C-alpha positions, 0 to 999 in steps of 0.5 A, spaced: 112 341 063 107 339 069 103 344 073 107 344 079 113 346 075 109 352 072 107 354 079 114 354 081 115 359 076 110 364 079 113 368 085 108 373 088 112 379 089 112 383 095 106 382 100 102 378 095 099 371 096 097 366 090 092 361 093 087 356 090 080 356 092 077 349 095 072 346 090 065 346 092 062 339 094 059 336 087 056 330 090 053 328 097 055 322 101 050 318 098 052 319 091 047 324 089 050 330 084 049 337 086 047 342 081 052 347 079 047 353 081 046 350 088 053 348 090 055 353 095 061 358 093 067 356 098 071 362 101 076 358 103 083 356 099 090 353 100 096 358 099 100 356 094 106 361 094 107 367 097 112 373 096 117 376 101 113 381 104 112 389 103 118 393 105 118 398 111 121 405 111 128 402 112 127 397 106 127 391 110 121 386 108 115 385 113 114 378 114 107 375 111 102 372 116 101 366 112 105 361 109 105 356 103 100 350 105 096 354 110 088 354 109 085 361 109 079 364 109 078 369 103 073 375 102 067 374 097 070 379 092 077 381 090 084 378 088 086 377 081 085 371 077 091 367 074 090 361 070 096 356 069 094 349 065 087 350 065 087 351 073 085 358 076 089 361 082 088 368 085 093 373 087 091 377 094 095 382 098 096 379 105 092 384 108 086 382 104 086 375 107 081 375 112 083 369 117 088 363 117 084 356 119 088 352 124 086 345 124 
């Protein structure tokens, strides 16, 4: 089973959002490798999957602020790590995501 098919089996609940961090640049444009310790920690990620949204008092879902494919800015700490086929993903609540990047 491929990673994409395994990710389709992971459906975040309520107001949770599954994201994958954007990997830091490992090599400069001129071909020089950047040591791992010198690489900048990225606080940007792509949304992989979203839940239906939190429930309000009437029992209906409150829509999320982000959708699958959005590029978002994450807080430096938090979230719950999930590994699928060696790839790391992170679950955040919709309210923990700091911003959506509009390009």
